[in-house]
C-alpha positions, 0 to 999 in steps of 0.5 A: 507536500501538497495533497497531489504529491502525497496521492502520487506517492501512495499511487506509486506504491499501489502501482508496484502490484501491477508492475511487480517492482516495488524497488522504486517506491519511496519508502522511508528507511524506517517504514513500519508496514502492518497488516491483518495477515502478517506480523509488523514489518519494519525497515525498507529492505524488509518491506521490499523483501515482503512485497517481492514475495507477494506481488507475483500473485497480485494483478493490480490495485483498483483505486476507489477513493483517497481520503487525505488529511495532510500527510495522512492518506486512507486509500480504499482499493480492490486488490485483484489477485489470482484468487479473486478480489480483496477489498482493502483500506490502507492508512498511509503516513507520509514523512519527508516525502517518503512513505513512513507507515502503511497499515492495511485493513481487509474488509469483506463485502456482503455476498463475497 
């Protein structure tokens, strides 16, 4: 896939935080979803269930930068939540036009 197509896939995932609907995100059936504050989640339905639990408390993702290396995208964004802003870097792998892996990293900013 092209760079632009891969970015569009990632942005469709991040858009689900504002729309509150992750069902249209092109996750692979065997997706692996990892983060610093939850156990590893495997499988499309399990990831969708998890996202449906957390999206109500997230207002939106404000994208700062995409770093693209073929089918590997690191996206740095601010996740605006009901409790404030979380600074996030998601490393996302694309396979066959679907999101196959998301590894999320939270990072603090000085003074926050």
